[in-house]
N, C-alpha and C positions, 0 to 999 in steps of 0.2 A: 703770367702769360700775357703777351700782347693781344689786344683785341683783334679779331679777324678782320674787322672793318679797316684797321690800319693798313693792312696789306692792299686792300682795294684802293684806299686813298693814295698809297705809295705808287701803285701801278698807274693810276690816272694822272697823278702829278708828273711822273716820269714821261708820260705820253703828252704832256701839256694840255690835258683835257680838264676843263673847269667842271667842278661838281659842287653839289650842295649837300651838306650833312643834314639828315632828317632828325629833328629834335625829339620826336616821339618814340624812336626806337634806334637800335644799332643798325643804321642804314644810311644810304646816300643815293642821290640821283644825279644823272648827267645826260647830256646829249652827245651821242657818239656817231661818228661817220665811218662808213665803209664804202670806198669809192665815191660815188655821187649821192649815195643814200644816207639819210639820217635816221637815227633810232633813239627813242627814249629808253634809258637804261636805269634800272633800280637794283641796288645791291642791298640785301637784307641778311644780317648775320645774327647768330645767337652764340656768343662766346661761351656761355654757361653749358649749352648742349653741344658745342663744337660743330655747328651747322653753318655753312656758307651757301648763300643762294643768289642767283642773278636772274633778273627778268629783263628781257629785251623786247620792246614794243615797236611794232610797225606803226608808222604814222598814217597808213592808209586805213580809213574807216570803211568797213564792209557794210553795204546797205542791207537792210532786212531781207530783201528779195534774193540776195546772193549768199546769205549766211549758210544755208544748207549745203550749197556747192563748195563753199570754203571749208566747212566742217568735213566734207568728204575728202577734199584735197589733203587736209591735215591728217586724216586717218591714214591715208596712203603714206604720207611722209613719216608720221610717227612710227608706223609698223614696218616700213620697208627700207628706211634709209638713215634715220638719225641714230647714231651710236650712243650719244649721251644726251640727257634732257628730253624735253618734248615740247610740242607747240600746242597752244590752246586758242580757241576763239571764245571771246566773251559775247554770248548771245545778246546780252543786255545793251552793250554799247558798240559792238561790231569791231572791236580791236583784236588783233592777233598778237600773241606774245610767245616768246621762247622762254622756257623756264629750265634752269639747271640748279639743282640743290645737291649739296654734298654733305653727308654726315661723316665727319672725320674720325669719329670714335676716339681712339687714343692716338691717332696720327697727327701730323703737323702740316698745316697748309703753308706752302711756300709761294714766293712771288712768281716763280716760274709756273706754278699750277694756276695761279690767278690769271696770269697772262694767257695761258692755254684756254681757260674757261671763257674769258672774254672773247678771244679770237675765234674760237669754235662757234660760240653763239652768234657772233656778228656774221660769220660766214654762212651759217644756216639761214639767218634772217635775210641776208642779202639775196641768196638764191630763192628763198621762199617768197620774198617780196615780188620778184618778177612773176612768179606763179600766181600770186594773188591778183596782180594787175591783169594777167591774161584771162583769168576766170571772171573777174568783176567787170572789166571794161571791154573784153573781146569775146565774151561768152564761150570761152574754151571749155571743153569737157574736163572735169577734174582728174580723171584717170590719165588722159592724154597729157594734161599739164604736168602731172606728177612725173611721168616718164621724161618729159622735157627738162624739168627742174632737176631730177635725179641724175640725169646724164650730163649736166652742166658742171664741169670741174670735177674734182675728185676729193675724197675725204682727206687724203694726204696733204692737200694744200690748205686744209683748215687747221 
């Protein structure tokens, strides 16, 4: 069986995205863009357990005084709008990430599935990034910001 990471490598190569293979585990990292925004992306796989995971990090660092508001925003987003995966705030460093892990059990991961996982995660983070900026830099209310972010675009476009 081909390693799951090979599918991520193939997808990124076909998109002309440079990546670095992580030496310590079955994973890779890359910088990816959606529109004008950049994100740090990490892929972590476990071919033995048949698990594929993607982590997409916002480059915006949330200051300590705004972390509770961002946590509130992420709670609304995770429970009201995201169909797959979830968003986390690391309270220690202030970075927000989107996480999507798939346990394939006896199934097979395809290149089309990898493309969907990447595109969905990048679409979520692109929309979320604008919400983070509104809360952090414009003092917007997290619930009102959630409504703005949720109503921007549609799931079908992701």
